[in-house]
N, C-alpha and C positions, 0 to 999 in steps of 0.2 A: 642479217640480224633476225632473231626470232621474236615473235609477239606472243606473249603468254597471257592467259586469262585464268582467273580464279573463280570457282563457284563454291557455295557452302551447301552441304548436304547433311541431312539428318537421317540416321539409320538406327535400327535396333536388332536385338537378337536375344533369344533365351538361353544361349549357351555361353557367350563371353564377348568381351569388348573387341577382341580380335576379329571374332566372327561378324560383329556389327560393322566393323570397319571394311571387311570384306564384302558385305552386303551392300554397303554404300558405294563401293568401287563397282561391283557387279551391275548394280542398278544404273549408275552414271554411265558405265561403258556402253549401255544399250543405245544411248543418243549422243554421246560426247566421244570424239575420237582424238588421238594424239595425246592421251593422258601422260603426263610426265611425273607427277608426284601426288601423294595423299599425306596431308598434315592433320594429325588428330588434335582438334582445338580443344575439345572438352569431352570428359567422360562422365556419365551419371548412371544410376540404377535405380529401379523401383524395387520395393521391398514388400513381400507379402508373407504373413505368417512367420516373421522373424528371418526370412531368407530372401536373397536376391531372386527376384521374379523376372526381371527384364533388363538387359544391358543396353545403354544408349550412348551413341557417340554422335558428336558434331565435328564433321571433317571438312577441310578445305581441300579441293581437288584442283590441281593446276593442270592446265593443258595448253598445247601450242595451236595458235590460230594461224591457219594457212590461207 
């Protein structure tokens, strides 16, 4: 039986929500092993001069505890 744990990570990108999610995973992967999935819990963006300036995601990362 596998034991799984979930952490919540906030990340951003000036390119896209997809890139923000990748940034969250890349950063979490530096200290968390056995990552199984990433769930995008929430998306938001900041606006500057009528254009999206920064994409933000709140993701839940699931990993196996060994």
